C-alpha positions as CSV (number, residue, x, y, z in Angstrom):
1,M,-5.4,22.3,-27.6
2,P,-4.3,18.8,-26.5
3,L,-1.6,17.2,-28.6
4,P,-2.2,13.9,-30.4
5,C,-1.3,10.6,-28.7
6,D,2.2,9.4,-29.5
7,R,0.7,5.9,-30.3
8,C,-2.4,6.8,-32.3
9,S,-4.2,9.9,-33.8
10,N,-6.5,10.4,-30.9
11,R,-6.2,13.4,-28.6
12,S,-4.0,12.9,-25.5
13,V,-5.2,13.3,-22.0
14,I,-1.8,13.2,-20.2
15,Y,1.8,14.1,-20.8
16,L,4.3,11.9,-19.0
17,R,7.1,14.4,-18.5
18,Y,9.6,11.8,-17.2
19,S,9.3,9.7,-20.4
20,G,8.2,12.4,-22.9
21,Q,5.0,10.7,-23.9
22,H,1.6,12.1,-24.8
23,L,-1.1,9.4,-24.3
24,C,-4.8,9.1,-25.1
25,P,-7.2,7.5,-22.5
26,D,-7.0,4.1,-24.1
27,H,-3.2,3.9,-24.4
28,F,-2.7,5.5,-21.0
29,L,-4.8,2.9,-19.3
30,K,-3.0,0.1,-21.3
31,D,0.3,1.6,-20.1
32,V,-0.9,1.6,-16.4
33,M,-2.0,-2.1,-16.8
34,R,1.3,-3.0,-18.4
35,R,3.2,-1.6,-15.4
36,F,0.8,-3.2,-13.0
37,K,1.3,-6.7,-14.6
38,R,5.0,-6.2,-14.7
39,E,5.2,-5.7,-10.9
40,L,2.9,-8.7,-10.3
41,R,5.2,-10.9,-12.3
42,A,8.0,-10.2,-9.9
43,H,6.1,-12.2,-7.2
44,E,6.4,-16.0,-7.4
45,A,3.1,-16.3,-5.4
46,F,1.2,-14.6,-8.3
47,G,-0.5,-17.1,-10.6
48,K,-0.5,-20.0,-8.1
49,K,-3.8,-21.4,-6.9
50,G,-5.3,-19.8,-3.9
51,T,-6.4,-16.4,-2.5
52,I,-4.8,-13.0,-3.1
53,G,-5.7,-10.5,-0.5
54,I,-6.1,-6.8,-1.3
55,A,-6.0,-4.1,1.4
56,V,-8.6,-1.5,0.4
57,S,-8.8,1.8,2.2
58,G,-11.5,3.3,-0.1
59,G,-9.0,5.7,-1.7
60,K,-8.3,6.0,-5.4
61,D,-5.1,3.9,-5.3
62,S,-6.4,0.9,-3.5
63,L,-9.6,0.9,-5.5
64,L,-7.6,1.1,-8.7
65,C,-5.5,-1.8,-7.5
66,L,-8.7,-3.8,-6.7
67,S,-10.2,-3.0,-10.1
68,L,-7.1,-3.9,-12.1
69,M,-6.6,-7.1,-10.1
70,H,-10.2,-8.1,-10.7
71,E,-9.8,-7.7,-14.4
72,L,-6.7,-9.8,-14.5
73,S,-7.9,-12.5,-12.2
74,C,-11.0,-13.2,-14.4
75,G,-8.6,-15.0,-16.8
76,I,-6.7,-17.0,-14.2
77,K,-8.0,-20.3,-13.1
78,D,-8.2,-21.2,-9.3
79,V,-7.2,-17.7,-8.1
80,S,-9.7,-15.9,-5.9
81,L,-9.7,-12.4,-4.5
82,R,-10.6,-11.2,-1.0
83,A,-10.5,-7.6,0.3
84,L,-9.8,-6.1,3.7
85,T,-10.7,-2.6,4.9
86,V,-9.2,-1.6,8.3
87,D,-11.5,0.8,10.1
88,E,-9.2,2.6,12.5
89,G,-12.0,4.7,14.0
90,I,-11.3,8.1,12.7
91,E,-14.4,10.3,13.1
92,G,-15.5,12.1,10.0
93,Y,-13.1,10.3,7.7
94,R,-13.1,6.5,7.6
95,Q,-16.9,6.1,7.5
96,S,-17.2,7.5,4.0
97,S,-14.2,5.5,2.7
98,V,-15.6,2.3,4.1
99,A,-18.8,2.9,2.2
100,L,-16.8,3.3,-1.1
101,S,-14.9,0.1,-0.4
102,R,-18.2,-1.7,0.1
103,K,-19.7,-0.3,-3.1
104,V,-16.8,-1.2,-5.4
105,C,-16.4,-4.7,-3.8
106,D,-20.1,-5.3,-4.2
107,D,-20.0,-4.2,-7.9
108,L,-17.0,-6.5,-8.6
109,D,-18.5,-9.4,-6.4
110,I,-15.4,-9.5,-4.2
111,P,-15.9,-10.5,-0.6
112,L,-14.9,-7.7,1.8
113,D,-14.0,-7.9,5.5
114,V,-14.2,-4.7,7.5
115,I,-12.2,-4.9,10.8
116,G,-12.2,-2.1,13.4
117,F,-9.5,-1.2,15.8
118,W,-12.0,-1.3,18.6
119,E,-12.9,-4.9,17.8
120,L,-9.3,-6.0,17.9
121,Y,-7.7,-3.6,20.4
122,G,-10.5,-2.3,22.6
123,K,-10.2,1.3,21.5
124,S,-10.5,3.3,18.3
125,L,-7.5,5.3,17.0
126,D,-9.2,8.5,18.0
127,G,-9.6,7.1,21.6
128,M,-6.0,6.0,21.8
129,I,-4.7,9.4,20.6
130,K,-7.0,11.4,22.8
131,E,-5.9,9.6,25.9
132,S,-2.2,9.2,25.2
133,G,-1.2,12.1,23.0
134,S,0.9,9.7,20.9
135,N,1.8,10.3,17.3
136,P,-1.3,9.1,15.4
137,C,0.5,8.0,12.2
138,T,3.0,5.9,14.2
139,V,0.1,4.2,16.1
140,C,-1.9,3.7,13.0
141,G,0.9,2.3,10.9
142,I,2.0,-0.3,13.5
143,L,-1.5,-1.5,14.2
144,R,-2.6,-1.5,10.5
145,R,0.4,-3.6,9.5
146,R,-0.4,-6.1,12.2
147,T,-4.1,-6.3,11.3
148,M,-3.4,-6.8,7.6
149,N,-0.8,-9.5,8.2
150,S,-2.9,-11.5,10.7
151,W,-6.0,-11.2,8.4
152,A,-4.1,-12.3,5.3
153,R,-2.5,-15.3,7.2
154,E,-5.9,-16.3,8.6
155,H,-7.5,-16.4,5.2
156,G,-4.6,-18.3,3.6
157,C,-3.5,-15.5,1.3
158,S,-0.4,-16.3,-0.8
159,L,0.1,-12.5,-1.4
160,L,-1.3,-9.3,0.1
161,L,-1.6,-6.4,-2.3
162,T,-1.6,-2.7,-1.3
163,G,-2.3,0.4,-3.4
164,H,1.0,2.2,-2.7
165,N,1.9,4.4,-5.7
166,L,5.3,5.8,-6.9
167,D,5.0,8.9,-4.8
168,D,4.3,6.9,-1.6
169,M,7.4,4.7,-2.3
170,A,9.7,7.5,-3.1
171,Q,8.7,9.4,0.0
172,T,9.2,6.3,2.2
173,V,12.7,5.6,0.7
174,L,13.8,9.2,1.3
175,M,12.4,9.2,4.8
176,N,14.4,6.0,5.7
177,V,17.5,7.3,4.0
178,M,17.4,10.6,6.0
179,S,16.8,8.7,9.2
180,A,19.7,6.2,8.4
181,D,17.3,3.3,8.8
182,L,18.8,0.6,6.6
183,D,16.9,-2.2,8.3
184,R,13.6,-0.6,7.5
185,L,14.7,0.1,3.9
186,L,15.6,-3.6,3.4
187,R,12.2,-4.7,4.9
188,L,10.2,-2.4,2.7
189,G,8.0,-4.2,0.2
190,P,7.4,-5.5,-2.3
191,H,8.4,-8.9,-0.9
192,T,9.6,-11.6,-3.3
193,S,10.4,-14.2,-0.6
194,T,8.5,-15.6,2.3
195,I,9.4,-14.9,6.0
196,E,7.9,-17.3,8.5
197,G,4.7,-15.8,9.9
198,F,4.5,-13.0,7.3
199,V,2.4,-12.9,4.2
200,P,4.4,-11.4,1.3
201,R,3.2,-8.0,0.3
202,G,3.0,-6.7,-3.3
203,M,2.7,-3.1,-4.5
204,P,1.8,-3.4,-8.2
205,L,1.2,0.4,-8.6
206,R,4.5,1.3,-7.1
207,T,5.9,2.6,-10.5
208,V,2.8,4.7,-11.2
209,P,2.8,8.3,-10.0
210,E,-0.1,9.6,-7.9
211,T,-1.4,11.9,-10.6
212,E,-1.6,8.9,-12.9
213,T,-3.4,6.7,-10.4
214,H,-5.9,9.5,-9.9
215,L,-6.5,9.9,-13.7
216,A,-6.7,6.1,-14.2
217,A,-9.3,5.7,-11.4
218,M,-11.4,8.5,-13.0
219,L,-11.1,6.9,-16.5
220,R,-12.1,3.5,-15.1
221,G,-15.2,5.1,-13.5
222,L,-14.1,4.5,-9.9
223,P,-15.2,6.8,-7.1
224,I,-12.7,9.3,-5.7
225,H,-12.6,9.8,-2.0
226,E,-11.9,13.5,-1.5
227,V,-11.8,13.6,2.3
228,E,-8.4,14.0,3.8
229,C,-7.4,12.2,7.0
230,P,-7.5,14.8,9.9
231,Y,-4.2,13.5,11.2
232,S,-2.3,14.1,8.0
233,V,-1.6,17.7,8.8
234,S,0.8,16.6,11.6
235,A,2.4,13.8,9.6
236,K,6.1,13.9,9.1
237,R,5.5,12.4,5.6
238,G,4.2,15.8,4.4
239,L,7.7,17.3,4.5
240,F,9.1,14.5,2.4
241,R,6.2,14.7,0.0
242,D,7.0,18.3,-0.6
243,L,10.7,17.5,-1.0
244,V,10.1,14.7,-3.5
245,L,7.6,16.8,-5.6
246,E,10.1,19.8,-5.7
247,A,12.9,17.5,-6.8
248,E,10.6,15.9,-9.4
249,D,9.7,19.3,-10.8
250,Q,13.3,20.3,-11.1
251,I,14.6,16.9,-12.2
252,P,12.0,14.7,-13.9
253,G,12.5,11.0,-13.0
254,T,13.6,11.7,-9.4
255,R,10.9,9.4,-8.0
256,H,11.9,6.6,-10.3
257,M,15.5,7.0,-9.3
258,L,14.7,6.8,-5.6
259,L,12.8,3.6,-6.3
260,R,15.7,2.2,-8.3
261,F,18.1,3.0,-5.5
262,H,15.9,0.9,-3.1
263,Q,15.9,-1.9,-5.6
264,S,19.7,-1.8,-5.9
265,L,19.9,-2.3,-2.1
266,L,17.8,-5.4,-2.3
267,V,19.8,-6.9,-5.3
268,G,23.0,-6.7,-3.2
269,R,21.5,-8.4,-0.3
270,T,22.8,-11.9,0.6
271,G,21.7,-14.7,2.8
272,G,18.2,-16.2,3.4
273,P,15.1,-14.7,5.1
274,P,15.7,-13.3,8.5
275,A,14.9,-15.5,11.5
276,T,11.7,-14.8,13.4
277,K,10.3,-15.6,16.8
278,A,6.8,-15.4,18.3
279,C,5.5,-12.5,20.4
280,H,5.0,-13.7,24.0
281,R,1.6,-12.1,24.1
282,C,-0.1,-12.4,20.7
283,S,2.1,-15.0,19.0
284,E,2.6,-12.7,15.9
285,P,6.1,-13.0,14.4
286,I,9.0,-10.7,15.4
287,I,12.0,-10.0,13.3
288,G,15.3,-9.5,15.1
289,A,16.2,-9.3,18.8
290,D,13.7,-7.8,21.1
291,G,14.4,-7.7,24.9
292,S,10.8,-7.5,25.9
293,G,9.7,-10.5,23.9
294,L,6.8,-8.4,22.6
295,C,6.1,-7.3,19.1
296,K,5.8,-3.6,18.3
297,A,2.1,-3.7,18.3
298,C,1.8,-5.3,21.8
299,E,4.4,-2.9,23.2
300,L,2.3,0.0,21.8
301,L,-1.0,-1.5,23.1
302,E,0.4,-2.1,26.5
303,R,1.2,1.6,26.7
304,L,-2.0,2.9,25.1
305,V,-4.6,0.4,26.3
306,G,-3.0,-1.4,29.2
307,P,-1.8,-5.0,29.7
């Protein structure tokens, strides 16, 4: 039998092992919103007039982010929301998630732009991988980031939100630590300052574990996309997901400590934003030295699609 909520007499629906709390549906959703708002307050761009962009994949995390942001923005004057779904062209997977994105955006009256890889780059992700044999997650990640940034800049977004949860963040931190990639760790969002050419990214669900985003989405009546990306079976991230989950099971709070470690790196950082230069081909910004004069996306596209 479920134990009572620690904040009222109602029955709990979840036990937060890392904090020792039993929470009922109402107090659980309030706690998720509290963490969501706390992360948003870390961004100076939030609360100013203008457009906040939200990257929506159709999965539970991004739809929850969209739903919570919609609830908050209703009480903020002169702030508008606009959503983006990137359709990479993954057969049997992306079509159903795009449909969910459209439905939720229609329900919330939020404008949605759906942009396909084939429109921007001349080929779908499936086509690129079939012809080149490249790592699909690497290709997808580079092109998605470029697509989201250029879209957000085009629409004048002061902030671009993504639905990354605590598990996503902990896995990414561990991956970069184990590959000794300090530069990538320091560039990892959320971004609290502006780099020329880049729209700051926020991750307001980054302190909420995946099991909790799933429950919160269900309790808020959001659709759950159950189809798994066919490329995920070969993703390196799967190894780090298992490592993080095993560590969390043995030592509750491990995910939060990995996130705190990342934050400690950012706190010790000195100097202003890094300098950027424009890609010779697409004019997108590049951080750091690059002998070719091309951004990562153009280097990739030259190899996969041709000059």
